[in-house]
Kinemage of the C-alpha trace (Angstrom):
@kinemage 1
@onewidth
@group {chain A} dominant
@subgroup {mainchain}
@vectorlist {calphas} color= white
{ca met a 1} P -0.171 0.222 0.064
{ca ala a 2} L 1.726 2.961 -0.922
{ca tyr a 3} L 2.614 5.697 2.046
{ca arg a 4} L -0.478 8.681 2.438
{ca trp a 5} L 0.918 11.705 3.884
{ca cys a 6} L -2.103 14.136 4.019
{ca lys a 7} L -0.428 16.516 5.588
{ca ala a 8} L 0.398 18.821 2.998
{ca leu a 9} L 3.789 20.967 2.671
{ca met a 10} L 1.779 24.129 2.351
{ca val a 11} L -0.614 23.917 5.383
{ca phe a 12} L -4.008 26.032 5.095
{ca gly a 13} L -5.928 23.669 7.755
{ca phe a 14} L -7.393 25.469 9.955
{ca gly a 15} L -8.287 23.062 12.750
{ca leu a 16} L -4.635 23.843 14.864
{ca leu a 17} L -4.599 27.618 15.784
{ca leu a 18} L -2.441 28.701 17.984
{ca ala a 19} L -2.339 31.276 20.611
{ca ala a 20} L -0.945 34.971 19.193
{ca ser a 21} L -0.391 35.598 22.315
{ca pro a 22} L -1.357 33.898 25.886
{ca glu a 23} L -4.204 36.971 26.750
{ca lys a 24} L -5.138 36.880 22.577
{ca leu a 25} L -6.663 34.280 20.483
{ca leu a 26} L -7.006 35.090 17.045
{ca phe a 27} L -9.418 32.957 14.107
{ca pro a 28} L -9.260 33.538 10.603
{ca val a 29} L -12.457 34.567 8.638
{ca gln a 30} L -14.145 34.820 5.017
{ca val a 31} L -16.589 37.993 4.822
{ca gly a 32} L -17.053 38.044 0.887
{ca asp a 33} L -13.832 37.584 -0.959
{ca arg a 34} L -11.692 38.783 2.053
{ca trp a 35} L -10.284 37.343 4.984
{ca gly a 36} L -9.610 38.562 8.485
{ca phe a 37} L -9.513 37.545 12.188
{ca val a 38} L -12.278 37.390 15.334
{ca asp a 39} L -11.263 37.267 18.564
{ca arg a 40} L -12.125 34.403 20.804
{ca glu a 41} L -15.794 35.842 21.818
{ca gly a 42} L -16.648 36.309 18.200
{ca lys a 43} L -15.258 40.152 17.615
{ca met a 44} L -13.736 41.285 14.690
{ca ala a 45} L -9.886 41.888 15.579
{ca ile a 46} L -8.156 42.097 12.043
{ca asn a 47} L -10.572 43.610 9.617
{ca pro a 48} L -10.902 41.646 6.251
{ca gln a 49} L -8.906 42.527 4.019
{ca phe a 50} L -6.652 39.824 2.839
{ca asp a 51} L -7.043 36.898 -0.739
{ca glu a 52} L -6.670 34.365 1.842
{ca ala a 53} L -5.410 33.696 5.279
{ca gly a 54} L -4.070 31.196 7.744
{ca pro a 55} L -4.274 30.515 11.747
{ca phe a 56} L -1.978 32.382 13.609
{ca arg a 57} L 1.014 29.967 14.942
{ca glu a 58} L 3.361 31.227 17.842
{ca gly a 59} L 2.401 35.401 16.944
{ca arg a 60} L 2.520 35.499 13.158
{ca ala a 61} L -0.102 34.443 10.912
{ca trp a 62} L 0.142 33.848 7.177
{ca leu a 63} L -1.936 35.870 4.611
{ca lys a 64} L -2.131 36.545 0.624
{ca leu a 65} L -2.232 39.070 -1.491
{ca ser a 66} L -2.712 39.325 -4.827
{ca arg a 67} L -1.101 35.991 -5.153
{ca arg a 68} L 1.886 36.742 -2.984
{ca tyr a 69} L 2.253 35.233 0.416
{ca gly a 70} L 3.071 37.713 3.442
{ca phe a 71} L 3.212 37.275 7.735
{ca ile a 72} L 1.285 39.804 10.017
{ca asp a 73} L 1.912 39.934 14.053
{ca ala a 74} L -1.772 40.248 16.119
{ca ala a 75} L -2.025 43.886 15.466
{ca gly a 76} L -2.027 42.985 12.124
{ca ser a 77} L 0.955 44.538 11.172
{ca tyr a 78} L 3.268 43.262 8.140
{ca val a 79} L 6.262 41.070 9.918
{ca ala a 80} L 6.988 40.213 5.918
{ca asn a 81} L 5.351 41.820 2.851
{ca pro a 82} L 3.277 39.885 0.280
{ca gln a 83} L 6.337 38.355 -1.920
{ca phe a 84} L 6.649 34.541 -1.374
{ca asp a 85} L 4.524 31.985 -3.616
{ca arg a 86} L 4.200 29.702 -0.554
{ca val a 87} L 5.090 29.517 2.752
{ca gly a 88} L 4.020 27.285 5.881
{ca asn a 89} L 2.884 27.764 9.378
{ca phe a 90} L 5.574 29.517 11.944
{ca arg a 91} L 6.794 26.354 14.453
{ca glu a 92} L 9.739 26.986 16.617
{ca gly a 93} L 10.375 30.513 15.451
{ca leu a 94} L 10.347 29.079 11.684
{ca ala a 95} L 8.432 28.977 8.588
{ca trp a 96} L 9.381 27.602 5.093
{ca ala a 97} L 8.865 29.657 2.330
{ca glu a 98} L 9.265 29.572 -1.262
{ca val a 99} L 10.529 31.718 -3.901
{ca glu a 100} L 11.439 31.140 -7.554
{ca asp a 101} L 10.464 27.049 -6.628
{ca arg a 102} L 13.613 27.545 -3.838
{ca val a 103} L 12.170 27.164 -0.129
{ca gly a 104} L 14.258 28.229 2.463
{ca phe a 105} L 13.047 29.506 6.360
{ca val a 106} L 12.277 32.969 7.612
{ca asp a 107} L 12.261 33.802 10.848
{ca arg a 108} L 9.010 35.637 12.722
{ca gln a 109} L 10.663 39.989 11.369
{ca gly a 110} L 10.208 37.608 7.983
{ca arg a 111} L 14.055 37.862 7.370
{ca trp a 112} L 15.795 34.734 5.466
{ca ala a 113} L 17.013 32.467 8.351
{ca ile a 114} L 18.289 30.137 5.808
{ca gln a 115} L 18.013 30.935 2.273
{ca pro a 116} L 15.880 29.339 -0.882
{ca gln a 117} L 18.032 26.076 -1.704
{ca phe a 118} L 15.932 23.123 -1.103
{ca gly a 119} L 12.978 21.951 -4.059
{ca lys a 120} L 10.989 21.461 -0.655
{ca ala a 121} L 10.745 21.750 2.897
{ca arg a 122} L 8.511 20.464 6.275
{ca asp a 123} L 8.219 22.020 9.854
{ca phe a 124} L 11.002 22.384 12.211
{ca ser a 125} L 10.189 19.972 14.756
{ca ser a 126} L 12.575 18.386 17.516
{ca gly a 127} L 15.423 20.864 16.636
{ca leu a 128} L 15.358 19.738 12.672
{ca ala a 129} L 13.447 20.466 9.516
{ca ala a 130} L 13.014 17.814 6.667
{ca val a 131} L 14.604 19.386 2.893
{ca gln a 132} L 14.660 18.024 -0.059
{ca leu a 133} L 17.593 18.348 -2.528
{ca gly a 134} L 17.573 16.706 -5.988
{ca asp a 135} L 15.067 13.430 -5.400
{ca leu a 136} L 16.413 12.579 -1.725
{ca trp a 137} L 15.345 13.697 1.896
{ca gly a 138} L 17.762 15.193 4.721
{ca phe a 139} L 17.507 17.368 8.070
{ca val a 140} L 18.525 20.816 8.784
{ca asn a 141} L 18.869 22.877 12.110
{ca pro a 142} L 18.245 25.850 12.508
{ca lys a 143} L 21.774 27.014 11.212
{ca gly a 144} L 20.417 25.877 7.488
{ca glu a 145} L 23.589 23.256 8.622
{ca leu a 146} L 22.923 19.659 6.789
{ca val a 147} L 22.607 17.483 10.035
{ca ile a 148} L 21.756 13.892 7.869
{ca asn a 149} L 22.422 13.890 4.323
{ca pro a 150} L 20.304 13.617 1.827
{ca gln a 151} L 19.309 10.228 1.127
{ca phe a 152} L 16.178 8.939 1.975
{ca glu a 153} L 12.837 8.844 -0.955
{ca glu a 154} L 10.648 9.977 1.652
{ca val a 155} L 10.272 11.312 5.008
{ca gly a 156} L 8.116 12.083 8.609
{ca asp a 157} L 9.150 14.807 11.220
{ca phe a 158} L 11.591 14.089 14.397
{ca val a 159} L 9.415 13.153 17.804
{ca asp a 160} L 10.512 11.739 20.743
{ca gly a 161} L 14.192 11.627 18.711
{ca leu a 162} L 13.241 9.432 16.076
{ca ala a 163} L 11.588 10.020 12.568
{ca pro a 164} L 10.817 7.882 10.107
{ca val a 165} L 12.231 7.433 6.110
{ca lys a 166} L 12.248 5.753 3.575
{ca ile a 167} L 14.641 3.514 1.778
{ca gly a 168} L 14.262 1.763 -1.256
{ca arg a 169} L 10.899 0.374 -0.806
{ca leu a 170} L 10.691 0.134 2.769
{ca trp a 171} L 10.158 2.404 5.848
{ca gly a 172} L 12.349 2.574 9.233
{ca phe a 173} L 13.355 5.700 11.782
{ca val a 174} L 16.756 7.548 12.341
{ca gly a 175} L 18.073 9.098 15.108
{ca lys a 176} L 18.967 12.858 15.386
{ca asp a 177} L 22.486 11.231 14.132
{ca gly a 178} L 21.245 10.020 11.099
{ca lys a 179} L 21.626 6.605 12.097
{ca leu a 180} L 18.588 3.383 11.639
{ca arg a 181} L 17.499 2.575 15.039
{ca ile a 182} L 15.076 0.688 13.592
{ca asn a 183} L 15.595 -1.088 10.719
{ca pro a 184} L 13.241 -0.626 7.375
{ca gln a 185} L 10.929 -3.402 7.426
{ca phe a 186} L 7.560 -1.448 7.289
{ca glu a 187} L 5.222 -0.748 4.223
{ca ser a 188} L 4.394 2.294 5.336
{ca ala a 189} L 5.292 4.203 8.881
{ca arg a 190} L 4.170 7.683 10.329
{ca asn a 191} L 5.121 9.955 13.102
{ca phe a 192} L 5.763 8.751 16.567
{ca ala a 193} L 3.596 10.213 19.113
{ca glu a 194} L 3.048 9.542 22.595
{ca gly a 195} L 5.568 6.605 22.973
{ca leu a 196} L 4.331 4.875 19.496
{ca ala a 197} L 4.250 5.452 16.088
{ca pro a 198} L 1.628 3.647 13.769
{ca val a 199} L 3.111 1.348 10.711
{ca glu a 200} L 2.236 -0.940 8.242
{ca val a 201} L 2.845 -4.618 7.692
{ca glu a 202} L 1.427 -7.028 4.818
{ca asp a 203} L -1.428 -3.992 4.177
{ca arg a 204} L -2.607 -3.796 8.594
{ca phe a 205} L -1.410 -1.267 10.245
{ca gly a 206} L -0.443 -1.570 13.795
{ca phe a 207} L 1.829 0.219 16.102
{ca val a 208} L 5.734 0.009 17.420
{ca asp a 209} L 7.600 1.796 20.526
{ca lys a 210} L 10.903 3.126 20.228
{ca ala a 211} L 12.912 0.168 20.458
{ca gly a 212} L 11.220 -1.236 17.069
{ca lys a 213} L 8.768 -3.658 19.188
{ca leu a 214} L 4.925 -4.498 17.625
{ca val a 215} L 2.991 -3.027 20.866
{ca val a 216} L -0.043 -3.393 19.230
{ca asn a 217} L -0.761 -5.797 16.242
{ca pro a 218} L -1.029 -5.312 12.479
{ca gln a 219} L -4.576 -5.818 12.330
{ca phe a 220} L -6.315 -2.331 10.697
{ca asp a 221} L -6.795 -1.384 7.575
{ca asp a 222} L -5.402 2.074 8.559
{ca ala a 223} L -3.874 4.102 11.977
{ca trp a 224} L -2.530 7.617 12.953
{ca pro a 225} L -0.134 8.858 15.260
{ca phe a 226} L -1.725 8.843 19.293
{ca ser a 227} L -3.453 12.062 20.740
{ca glu a 228} L -4.876 12.821 24.123
{ca gly a 229} L -4.343 9.171 24.655
{ca arg a 230} L -6.157 7.997 21.647
{ca ala a 231} L -5.719 6.839 17.487
{ca arg a 232} L -8.215 7.294 14.957
{ca val a 233} L -7.928 3.940 13.147
{ca arg a 234} L -9.913 2.293 10.380
{ca leu a 235} L -11.633 -0.979 9.802
{ca gly a 236} L -13.017 -1.358 6.637
{ca arg a 237} L -14.735 2.026 5.585
{ca leu a 238} L -15.275 3.121 9.340
{ca trp a 239} L -13.233 4.798 11.792
{ca gly a 240} L -12.937 4.315 15.563
{ca tyr a 241} L -10.746 5.156 18.122
{ca val a 242} L -7.981 2.932 20.587
{ca asp a 243} L -6.276 3.228 23.233
{ca arg a 244} L -2.261 2.392 23.868
{ca glu a 245} L -2.519 -1.227 24.109
{ca gly a 246} L -4.572 -1.183 20.968
{ca lys a 247} L -8.323 -1.689 22.649
{ca leu a 248} L -10.840 -0.777 20.619
{ca ala a 249} L -12.291 2.722 22.962
{ca ile a 250} L -14.405 3.832 20.613
{ca thr a 251} L -16.214 1.214 18.058
{ca pro a 252} L -16.012 2.568 14.457
{ca gln a 253} L -18.533 3.439 13.158
{ca phe a 254} L -18.079 7.176 11.652
{ca glu a 255} L -17.536 7.848 7.399
{ca thr a 256} L -14.315 10.281 8.636
{ca ala a 257} L -12.857 11.346 12.196
{ca arg a 258} L -9.852 13.346 13.598
{ca asp a 259} L -7.193 13.407 16.182
{ca phe a 260} L -8.638 14.300 19.713
{ca ala a 261} L -8.045 18.007 20.657
{ca glu a 262} L -8.833 19.640 24.015
{ca gly a 263} L -10.439 16.720 25.114
{ca leu a 264} L -12.938 16.183 21.653
{ca ala a 265} L -12.569 14.710 18.314
{ca ala a 266} L -14.951 15.998 15.001
{ca val a 267} L -16.304 12.594 13.148
{ca glu a 268} L -18.692 11.994 10.403
{ca ser a 269} L -21.621 10.082 10.872
{ca ser a 270} L -23.441 7.834 8.987
{ca asn a 271} L -25.569 10.103 7.551
{ca asp a 272} L -22.736 13.208 6.592
{ca arg a 273} L -23.327 15.192 9.310
{ca trp a 274} L -19.994 16.310 11.638
{ca gly a 275} L -20.248 16.434 15.118
{ca phe a 276} L -17.979 16.141 18.195
{ca val a 277} L -18.304 12.836 20.749
{ca asp a 278} L -16.229 12.677 24.113
{ca lys a 279} L -13.263 10.171 24.256
{ca lys a 280} L -15.630 7.708 25.174
{ca gly a 281} L -17.627 8.053 21.896
{ca asn a 282} L -20.236 9.962 23.899
{ca phe a 283} L -21.809 12.974 21.425
{ca val a 284} L -20.876 15.849 23.264
{ca ile a 285} L -21.924 17.951 19.755
{ca asn a 286} L -24.374 15.863 17.711
{ca pro a 287} L -23.843 15.832 14.298
{ca gln a 288} L -25.198 18.844 12.388
{ca phe a 289} L -22.262 20.491 10.678
{ca asp a 290} L -21.445 19.539 6.436
{ca glu a 291} L -17.646 20.035 7.846
{ca ala a 292} L -15.738 20.476 10.847
{ca glu a 293} L -12.229 20.997 11.844
{ca ser a 294} L -10.603 19.974 15.085
{ca phe a 295} L -10.970 21.945 18.903
{ca ala a 296} L -8.219 24.818 19.445
{ca gly a 297} L -7.976 27.471 21.668
{ca gly a 298} L -11.830 26.483 22.746
{ca leu a 299} L -13.190 27.335 19.602
{ca ala a 300} L -14.086 24.631 16.630
{ca arg a 301} L -14.023 25.634 12.787
{ca val a 302} L -17.615 24.386 11.139
{ca arg a 303} L -19.190 24.674 7.790
{ca leu a 304} L -22.816 24.572 7.154
{ca ser a 305} L -23.234 24.230 3.141
{ca arg a 306} L -20.195 26.940 1.730
{ca ala a 307} L -20.106 29.273 4.653
{ca trp a 308} L -17.485 28.951 7.778
{ca gly a 309} L -17.892 29.734 11.835
{ca tyr a 310} L -16.975 28.991 15.185
{ca val a 311} L -18.461 27.002 17.961
{ca asp a 312} L -17.103 26.265 21.190
{ca lys a 313} L -17.534 23.409 23.383
{ca thr a 314} L -21.294 23.525 23.579
{ca gly a 315} L -21.778 23.776 20.443
{ca lys a 316} L -22.770 27.405 20.496
{ca tyr a 317} L -22.074 29.779 17.899
{ca val a 318} L -19.523 32.045 18.696
{ca tyr a 319} L -19.136 33.244 15.110
{ca ala a 320} L -21.930 32.094 12.726
{ca pro a 321} L -20.621 31.007 9.434
{ca thr a 322} L -20.562 33.093 7.019
{ca lys a 323} L -18.691 33.537 3.142
């Protein structure tokens, strides 16, 4: 089974909305054909003026104007004028940015910290970022120094000191020194989280620990990393959740499911409506939305028809769906 990364290189997702500061949370909203930001109470904090806008991460949010991307701070002031062809979100003080088919990293002031030189790049994680030179992937530190030379066909991110890498047709895990810690033996592998990583063996997914031992035998049609003690898994066409022992905590019953965040998970029910369940599988917010993202900062982004809004954990609209 081909390995599938659902995380695109350019992060436009709104499920993870982080604080611009401990006191101020801002959330992107679309009003007509312009984007702005509202606060936690749903009041407009940055007036709609952008062609597109992303979530705040580490006090910065990307925006798009006239086909170019830049960054603003929580006051709505530019820290980097629109000048990039594509960008990512800030993570560990840096964000990747692309100019003329080359990718580098900018700091929170919008200055190049690592000059554009890579074909592709992933976010920094645990002090290292995956970068592509030619057809192969390696890892750089925040200074732009290659600490692991490009040698892998595909890679994931470093978590708990290990990163999944593809060598030939098989996946294994390397440490930050680039040495193999878990030999390539899996058809696919995903990032570690909470001490376990999903791996694929003979078209079935299970979980390994950091020693490479299978602690949850391959039995699922798909599986994703743990979040808040639960991992989403698929059996047949339906999704459910397992605990760290691999026992079904929520029986597969959903058409689609997202990771748990702030105690709740967005799920799509059999009637094609989205709602939110707790860790026992009980609906806390009944299925009623056409789409829903994960909670962050106490709010979740939800869609009705073509309009998006935000709800709190009681299901009450803080910002009614608009387009």
